C-alpha atoms as one frame of an Amber mdcrd trajectory, in Angstrom:
protein
  32.726   0.843 -27.380  33.552   4.103 -27.895  35.574   4.872 -30.906  39.467
   6.610 -30.736  40.824   7.584 -33.358  45.533   7.802 -32.319  47.932   9.748
 -34.082  51.457   8.689 -33.423  53.377  11.463 -31.673  56.580  10.900 -30.173
  58.120   7.103 -31.403  59.507   4.746 -29.175  63.033   5.007 -30.483  63.007
   9.190 -29.534  61.670   8.444 -26.374  64.433   5.677 -25.377  66.794   8.189
 -26.452  65.465  10.811 -24.733  65.833   9.115 -21.761  69.428   7.956 -22.122
  70.286  11.589 -21.847  68.249  12.413 -19.030  69.604   9.093 -17.695  73.176
  10.539 -18.063  72.446  13.966 -17.052  71.159  12.511 -13.607  73.539  10.012
 -13.193  76.174  13.102 -13.335  74.468  15.358 -10.894  73.593  12.758  -7.924
  76.788  10.167  -8.499  77.359   9.409  -4.924  73.917  10.786  -3.489  71.871
   9.353  -1.236  68.896   9.078  -3.525  65.194   8.267  -3.305  63.791   8.080
  -7.239  59.845   8.285  -6.408  57.634   7.134  -9.075  54.098   8.573  -9.223
  52.030   5.844 -10.197  49.937   5.083 -12.146  51.068   6.559 -15.274  55.062
   6.988 -15.175  55.887   3.695 -14.387  56.907   2.665 -17.990  58.846   5.801
 -17.656  60.441   5.638 -14.595  61.282   1.637 -15.122  63.412   2.466 -17.768
  65.090   5.628 -17.146  66.474   4.242 -13.448  68.111   1.428 -15.004  69.434
   4.785 -17.371  71.118   5.987 -14.425  74.314   4.594 -13.216  74.791   5.418
  -9.532  72.915   4.154  -6.364  68.651   4.765  -5.141  66.633   3.556  -3.487
  63.111   3.520  -5.370  59.309   4.442  -3.778  56.186   4.794  -5.399  53.341
   7.832  -4.854  50.268   6.534  -6.118  48.070   9.584  -6.969  44.896  10.036
  -8.680  43.595  13.943 -10.217  41.769  12.809 -13.657  38.489  11.629 -15.053
  38.764  10.806 -18.460  40.370  13.258 -20.592  40.312  16.416 -17.737  41.735
  16.794 -14.200  39.154  17.488 -11.255  41.654  19.730 -10.362  41.353  17.498
  -6.829  45.218  15.626  -5.869  43.909  12.695  -3.926  46.803  10.340  -2.373
  46.125   7.011  -2.997  49.720   5.507  -2.011  52.255   7.175  -0.134  55.781
   6.661   0.841  56.954   3.035   2.268  60.270   5.534   3.745  61.109   8.733
   5.105  63.281  11.160   2.456  64.728  13.079   5.142  68.081  14.788   4.120
  67.547  12.585   1.767  67.945  13.678  -2.493  64.300  13.476  -3.829  64.131
  12.301  -7.924  60.351  13.151  -8.218  59.546  11.336 -11.605  56.496  12.190
 -13.700  54.406  11.135 -16.827  53.068  14.621 -17.649  52.954  17.831 -16.029
  49.804  19.711 -18.027  48.407  22.088 -15.278  51.079  21.652 -13.186  48.351
  21.816 -10.298  49.173  17.523  -9.243  53.613  18.106  -9.685  53.210  21.413
  -7.539  51.324  19.653  -4.953  53.453  16.837  -5.212  56.239  19.179  -4.734
  54.898  21.248  -1.531  53.625  17.928   0.221  57.232  16.002   0.158  59.169
  19.361   0.592  57.813  19.569   3.886  59.197  15.523   4.871  62.686  18.018
   4.544  64.420  16.396   2.084  68.394  17.520   0.982  66.683  18.454  -2.437
  63.697  17.715  -4.897  64.122  17.187  -8.790  61.262  16.981 -11.223  61.563
  15.041 -14.016  58.976  14.426 -16.366  58.548  12.487 -19.860  56.128  14.897
 -20.995  55.040  19.151 -20.603  52.380  21.224 -21.912  53.453  24.391 -21.191
  50.510  25.512 -23.060  48.226  24.745 -20.157  50.273  25.546 -17.310  48.260
  26.961 -15.023  50.569  27.840 -12.315  54.987  28.427 -12.192  56.232  25.459
 -11.888  59.385  24.329 -13.671  60.088  20.748 -13.875  64.067  20.664 -13.933
  64.240  17.926 -16.675  61.978  17.295 -19.530  61.545  14.765 -21.460  59.704
  16.580 -24.616  57.196  19.508 -24.715  54.096  19.269 -26.606  51.377  21.352
 -27.349  47.596  20.873 -25.696  46.429  17.573 -27.056  45.438  14.494 -25.232
  47.888  11.662 -25.405  48.444   8.144 -24.669  50.917   5.153 -24.576  53.618
   4.593 -22.829  52.351   4.415 -19.501  49.543   7.323 -20.271  45.829   6.361
 -20.411  42.806   7.136 -20.922  40.466   5.178 -18.529  42.740   2.570 -18.310
  43.491   2.069 -22.345  46.560   2.081 -24.543  48.744   2.522 -21.558  51.089
  -0.267 -23.194  51.808   1.471 -26.179  55.749   1.623 -26.749  55.457   5.131
 -28.502  53.057   8.149 -27.220  49.503   9.544 -29.494  47.882  12.563 -29.645
  44.171  11.049 -29.095  42.478  12.650 -32.531  38.767  11.739 -31.785  36.515
  11.093 -28.692  33.202   9.937 -29.865
């Protein structure tokens, strides 16, 4: 087992406070609209769960499974491992992601869903790494902007470890 040192970056309370703010903003924007909240698996399930509980409007939930990482590196290729179970045509889609770093995954998802003719697509991410981004895609709602460090916790993992941390931690070293 490799030795990994973690350094707390964003506290549990900071996360919960920011999620409440985003939930209030989404409620105001989507009240009385036909909405489907889409959780991008696997990393965003905790963020998704806490965020939808802060939204005071009707919506349906769906899940989209994707794979684009091996260890700490993006492969650059986005693979769909689980597709939506319902049509999003003429509906307002709230796409909920854990982290936008290179932007490759979120842009690919956005284009894939856009082809299904939704009324709108709103992107929400817990974390955004502007320094790492390789395209011009801009999520509409960002929980926190961070530097180009590798992070875990609150659903984000390193080789399926550390997802259950209630906070976001920077991985200091991988030996």
